[in-house]
DOLOLUM-643712 format. One record per residue (C-alpha): residue in three letters; x negated, y, z; chain. Coordinates in steps of 0.001 Angstrom, whole numbers. Example, Ala and Ser with C-alpha at 12.3 -4.5 7.8 and 13.67 -1.06 7.14 Angstrom:
+------+---------+---------+---------+-------+
: resn :    east :   north :      up : chain :
+------+---------+---------+---------+-------+
:  ALA :  -12300 :   -4500 :    7800 :     A :
:  SER :  -13670 :   -1060 :    7140 :     A :
+------+---------+---------+---------+-------+
//
This chain:
+------+---------+---------+---------+-------+
: resn :    east :   north :      up : chain :
+------+---------+---------+---------+-------+
:  UNK :    5309 :    5358 :    7066 :     A :
:  UNK :    2583 :    2897 :    8037 :     A :
:  UNK :    2840 :    1692 :   11635 :     A :
:  UNK :    1168 :    -961 :   13761 :     A :
:  UNK :    3924 :   -3208 :   15131 :     A :
:  UNK :    1594 :   -5625 :   16920 :     A :
:  UNK :   -2163 :   -5753 :   17228 :     A :
:  UNK :   -3568 :   -6280 :   13703 :     A :
:  UNK :     -81 :   -6270 :   12054 :     A :
:  UNK :    1117 :   -3226 :   10125 :     A :
:  UNK :    4436 :   -2438 :    8459 :     A :
:  UNK :    5037 :      82 :    5684 :     A :
:  UNK :    8513 :    1614 :    5701 :     A :
:  UNK :    9735 :   -1167 :    7977 :     A :
:  UNK :    8369 :   -4036 :    5851 :     A :
:  UNK :    5335 :   -6228 :    6419 :     A :
:  UNK :    2377 :   -4630 :    4631 :     A :
:  UNK :    -910 :   -5924 :    6063 :     A :
:  UNK :   -2188 :   -8171 :    8800 :     A :
:  UNK :   -5652 :   -9268 :    9816 :     A :
:  UNK :   -6787 :  -12658 :   11069 :     A :
:  UNK :   -9746 :  -14976 :   11304 :     A :
:  UNK :  -10138 :  -17527 :    8555 :     A :
:  UNK :  -12767 :  -19804 :   10014 :     A :
:  UNK :  -15769 :  -18852 :   12099 :     A :
:  UNK :  -16894 :  -15274 :   11511 :     A :
:  UNK :  -14582 :  -14837 :    8503 :     A :
:  UNK :  -12208 :  -11938 :    9030 :     A :
:  UNK :   -9595 :  -11498 :    6291 :     A :
:  UNK :   -6693 :   -9187 :    5538 :     A :
:  UNK :   -3485 :  -10318 :    3882 :     A :
:  UNK :   -2113 :   -7212 :    2228 :     A :
:  UNK :     908 :   -6642 :       2 :     A :
:  UNK :    -609 :   -4763 :   -2942 :     A :
:  UNK :    1596 :   -6296 :   -5627 :     A :
:  UNK :    4738 :   -8410 :   -5514 :     A :
:  UNK :    2831 :  -10990 :   -3496 :     A :
:  UNK :      65 :  -10906 :    -953 :     A :
:  UNK :   -3603 :  -10522 :   -1692 :     A :
:  UNK :   -6126 :  -12065 :     702 :     A :
:  UNK :   -9248 :   -9957 :    1015 :     A :
:  UNK :  -12336 :  -10626 :    3116 :     A :
:  UNK :  -13088 :   -7730 :    5478 :     A :
:  UNK :  -16097 :   -8905 :    7458 :     A :
:  UNK :  -18604 :   -6443 :    5966 :     A :
:  UNK :  -18557 :   -2673 :    5648 :     A :
:  UNK :  -18452 :   -2970 :    1855 :     A :
:  UNK :  -15458 :   -5342 :    1996 :     A :
:  UNK :  -13657 :   -2993 :    4391 :     A :
:  UNK :  -14314 :     -54 :    2055 :     A :
:  UNK :  -12858 :   -2028 :    -873 :     A :
:  UNK :   -9757 :   -2830 :    1180 :     A :
:  UNK :   -9304 :     828 :    2117 :     A :
:  UNK :   -9675 :    1871 :   -1523 :     A :
:  UNK :   -7022 :    -630 :   -2618 :     A :
:  UNK :   -4661 :     511 :     153 :     A :
:  UNK :   -5150 :    4163 :    -798 :     A :
:  UNK :   -4352 :    3311 :   -4435 :     A :
:  UNK :   -1191 :    1472 :   -3361 :     A :
:  UNK :     -11 :    4297 :   -1111 :     A :
:  UNK :    -803 :    6849 :   -3838 :     A :
:  UNK :    1276 :    4936 :   -6382 :     A :
:  UNK :    4176 :    4737 :   -3924 :     A :
:  UNK :    4000 :    8500 :   -3369 :     A :
:  UNK :    4030 :    9139 :   -7120 :     A :
:  UNK :    7086 :    6917 :   -7536 :     A :
:  UNK :    8973 :    8766 :   -4808 :     A :
:  UNK :    8165 :   12137 :   -6435 :     A :
:  UNK :    9525 :   11195 :   -9884 :     A :
:  UNK :   12935 :   12632 :  -10817 :     A :
:  UNK :   15782 :   10119 :  -10841 :     A :
:  UNK :   16506 :    8234 :  -14051 :     A :
:  UNK :   18592 :   10345 :  -16378 :     A :
:  UNK :   17382 :   13437 :  -14518 :     A :
:  UNK :   18343 :   17006 :  -15250 :     A :
:  UNK :   18578 :   17932 :  -18912 :     A :
:  UNK :   18525 :   21526 :  -20107 :     A :
:  UNK :   20160 :   22803 :  -23237 :     A :
:  UNK :   17914 :   24376 :  -25814 :     A :
:  UNK :   17281 :   27988 :  -24858 :     A :
:  UNK :   18150 :   27495 :  -21199 :     A :
:  UNK :   15518 :   28575 :  -18726 :     A :
:  UNK :   14905 :   27303 :  -15270 :     A :
+------+---------+---------+---------+-------+
//
């Protein structure tokens, strides 16, 4: 679950996921955990914000897919067995 723990700081499942801050005058950026490390993305314009949202949606979608996969060595059926 994504939750705002402080203004401009969000955690995903209890871990730091994204935070926003100024990086110089009029330069708003987001540091977001999209891979093993953080990615810094500018978010000052509408287009930049849309790109950030798209990347976040992709990340959340991949996490959902991973949680829906059967466990390793999942259920095996003998030939001829039906579900």
